[in-house]
C-alpha positions in Angstrom: -65.0 -16.2 -29.7 -67.6 -19.1 -29.5 -71.1 -17.7 -28.5 -73.0 -19.9 -25.8 -76.8 -20.3 -25.9 -77.3 -17.8 -23.2 -75.6 -15.0 -25.6 -78.8 -15.2 -27.6 -81.7 -12.9 -26.9 -85.6 -13.2 -28.3 -84.5 -10.2 -30.5 -81.5 -12.3 -32.2 -84.1 -15.2 -32.9 -87.0 -12.7 -34.1 -84.2 -11.1 -36.7 -83.2 -14.8 -37.9 -87.3 -15.5 -38.2 -88.1 -12.5 -40.1 -84.9 -13.4 -42.8 -86.3 -16.7 -43.2 -89.8 -15.4 -44.5 -91.6 -15.5 -41.1 -94.4 -13.3 -40.0 -93.7 -11.7 -36.3 -96.4 -10.1 -34.1 -94.9 -8.3 -31.2 -96.3 -8.2 -27.6 -94.5 -6.5 -24.3 -93.0 -9.5 -23.3 -93.1 -12.0 -26.4 -93.0 -12.2 -30.1 -95.1 -14.6 -32.0 -93.8 -16.2 -35.0 -95.9 -17.2 -38.1 -95.3 -19.0 -41.1 -96.3 -16.9 -44.8 -99.6 -19.0 -44.6 -100.4 -17.2 -41.2 -100.0 -20.6 -39.3 -98.8 -20.3 -35.7 -95.2 -21.4 -35.2 -94.0 -20.2 -31.7 -93.7 -18.0 -29.4 -90.4 -16.1 -28.6 -89.5 -14.2 -25.2 -87.7 -10.9 -25.3 -85.0 -12.0 -22.7 -81.8 -14.4 -23.3 -82.5 -17.7 -24.4 -81.4 -20.7 -22.4 -79.9 -23.9 -23.9 -83.1 -26.1 -24.2 -85.2 -23.4 -25.3 -82.9 -22.0 -27.9 -83.2 -26.0 -29.1 -87.0 -26.0 -29.1 -87.2 -22.7 -30.9 -84.9 -23.8 -33.4 -86.4 -27.1 -34.2 -89.9 -25.4 -34.6 -88.0 -22.9 -36.9 -86.3 -25.5 -38.9 -82.9 -24.8 -39.0 -79.7 -25.8 -36.9 -77.5 -23.5 -34.4 -74.9 -23.3 -37.7 -77.6 -21.9 -39.8 -78.6 -19.5 -37.0 -75.0 -18.4 -36.4 -74.9 -17.9 -40.4 -78.1 -15.4 -40.9 -77.3 -13.8 -37.4 
């Protein structure tokens, strides 16, 4: 079964970011992602991720949707 973009949550994306070696800082509604040198990359909401936002987050993390599925 193919997953649609709305099937991904912030939790899924944070798990992948951690697997890629990024550092995460959790807030109440969002999670901030930093690279290993401590530079800010992106803020990920905890809710379901819509298509456009998923695309933007993946671009900033430097991965494709295929890599997201593989790392998940």
